[in-house]
N, C-alpha and C positions, 0 to 999 in steps of 0.2 A: 321504189324510184326505177324510170327505165325500165319497165316492164311491159310486156302484152303490145299492142298497138303502138305506145309510145317508143318502145324500142325497136319495133319494126320498121317504123316511120323515121327514126333518128337521121337516118345518113341519106334520105331522099331529102330533108330539108336543109341539111347541111352543104349537099352537092348544089342547091341552087344558089347559095354564097360564093360559089367558085373554089379554085385551091385554097387550101389550108394557109393562111395569112402566117400562122405561128410557125409552120413547119421549118422556114429558114434559121428562124431563132433555135429551136430545138436542135436542128442539124449541126450548127455551129455549135451549141453548148456541148453536143455530145462528142464533137470532134475534139475536145479539150479534156475528154474522160478517160481514164487508163483504168478499165475494169468493168463489171457490169453494171447497168443502170436500171431504175425501175421507173416505169412511167404509172404514177397513180392516177387511177380514173380512167384507163384506157379504153372502157367500152367496146364500141365494135370494130376498134383498132383504126379509126381514121387517121390517127398519127403514128399510132404505134408501128402498123405494117408497112408504111412507107420510108419509117426509120429503120426497119430491119431490112427492107430491100437495098437501102444505101450502104448496109453494112454495119451498123452499130450493133452493139451489143446491149440489148434491153428487152426485160421481161415487162408484163403486164400485171395490173391490180385493179380489181373491179369488185363492188359488193352486188352487182346485178348479174345472175346466171343467165338471163336473157341475152343482154349484151356481151357477154363472153362466149355464149353460142354463136352470134352472130360472127363475132372476130375471129372464132375457129372455122366458121365456113367460109369467109374472106381470104382468111389466111390459105385455107386449102385451094382455093381458086388462084392464087398467086403463088401455090408451093412453096410456103413458108411454114414453119414450125414454130409458134412463139411458145415460151413459156408463161402461162397465164396462171394466176392466182385469183380465187374467189373468197374474197374477205373484205370488210371494211376496213380503212387504213389503221383505226386506232386500234382493232383486235387481231390485225395480222401478224401471225408468229412466224416471221421469216427463218428460213434456215440457214442463212448468209447475211453478211454485212454489203451494203452495195457501195459502189464507188460514186454513185450519184443517184437522186431521185429528181424526178420530173412531174409538177403537178401542171399541167398545162389545163386550157378550154375551162379555166374560171372552176373547176373541181372542188378546189380549196374553200370555195365560198359555200358549198352545200354541208360542210361538217357542222355539227351542233356548237362544238368548243373549240374555236381556233388556237388556245394554248395548248390543250390537249392533243391538237392534230399534230403541232410543230415540234411537241415533245416525241410522238409517235415518229415523226419523221427523223429526228435526231437520233432514235433509239436504231433505225434502220441502216445509217450511214456508217461508214468506217471513219476513223480519224481522217481529218482532211477533205471528209466528203463533200461532194457539191450539190446544190440545190437550185432547182430552177422553179419558180413560181408564178403564175399570172392570176391577176385579179381584177375585177373592172368595178367601177362605181356607177351604179344605175340613175345618171342624172336626169333621165325623163321621167322617172318616177319621182325622184326627189324634189324636180323643179315643178312638178305638176303637170308636163306637157302629155304625160298619159293619165288619165284622171282615174282614181281610185273606183274599186267594185264597177266596172263598166267593161265588157267585153269586145274584143277589139281583134281583128285579124291580123294573127301573127305571121303564119307562115301557108305555103300551100305549094303543093308539087306535083307534077303529073307522072304517074310511074310508068316501068317500060311496058305494062301489060293494058296500059290506058287509063287506070284507075285515077281517080284525082282524089289528093289528100290534102286535108286541110287543119290547121293549130289555132284556135281561139284562145286568147289569154284575158284574165282580168287578174287583178292586184289588190293587196293592202299593204301599206307600208306605216314602219315605225321608224321615222327618222332618227329620234332620240338614241335609240338602242340600234341602229344600223342593221334593221331587219326587214326584209322585204318577202312576202310571201305571195306566190304567182299559182293561180289555178290555171290548169290547162285542160283544153277540151279538144280531144282529136276525134277526127272524122273520115273515115275511108269510104269514097263512094265507086263502087266495082263499076268496070266498063261496060258491064253488062245490065248496068240499072237494077242490079238486085238491091235488096237491102243494105243500107250502109252500115258500117262498125263503127262503133264510137267507144271511148276510152276518155276517163277523167283521171287529172293526177294533181297533187298539190306538192310545190318545190318551195322550200324555206331558205331564201340565201342572206348570208349574211356579209355585209362587205367592211371593209378595214380602208381607212383613208392612209397615205403612204406615211404620214406623223404617227399613225398607230401600228403599222404593220412594221416597219422597220425596228421599232424599240420592242416589240414583240419577239421579232427574231433574234435579236442582240441578246436578249433576256436569257434564250433557251441556246446561245453558246454559238451562234452562225455571225460570220463577218459579212456584211455587205459589199460585194465585189464590183455590182452594176446594176443600176436601174434604167429601164427602157420603156419610154412612155409610148403606147399606141402602136405596138409592134415596129418601131420605126427607131433603130439605133443612131439616126442622125438628130433625133428631136431631144430638144434642150427642155420639153415640159414634162418634169416628173413629179410637179407637184398638185397639179389638178388635171392628169391625164383622164381619159375614158378607161382605158386600160393599162395598167402597171405590170410589167414583167419585173421581177427580183431575181439577180443570181446571186447566191451566197455560198459560203463557205463554212463547213463546221471546224471550230477551232479543234487543234488536237489536243487530247486528253493528256494531262500529265501523269 
């Protein structure tokens, strides 16, 4: 996942969305952390590097070597030197326990087993360690606003060298088991009109409603401290948001 052309175009597509809407929440979360934090799914550093630039003590973890290489390149341009780890969350053998873990940008929904992933997060944290976790509900697919098995234009961007990039997507969905499978088709059209590059990938996404996620966290020893709907700290809708951010704390071990 996130290799080759998919990795190379990742930032270009995100840049069309404007500044990261999640960054202020992460910044506020880390201001209350006393010690080193870990961003799970740091990718190319889209969130990690601005947080480092703001002075936060945070490391990065990602299973994609291609994305981590992009992160190193971007960090060098910014004269930053992040500590980066290459491994899936579930098998990451950390050399330390972290004061906090952040799982932003819906990374949590790419895991095969949410319970195993939360157990892994618990094992990475110090007693009283804090957790930041963002998930989304794919309402457009659930409600049929995006028909199954039909390609649609998902993203497009023009690169600095004039090349034009597109991403087409189609999906299947299993509503009963909360599973969405997306197939992405990436195409890069060089500015000189030469042969386009293409790459296809498949992404399995699992979603949890708030009434499923919060008990799962509590079952693994976390205390919920805050629920934020759609990145809006003033929002009162934490039951059926498009995006749910959970702030939790690990109970002290006896």
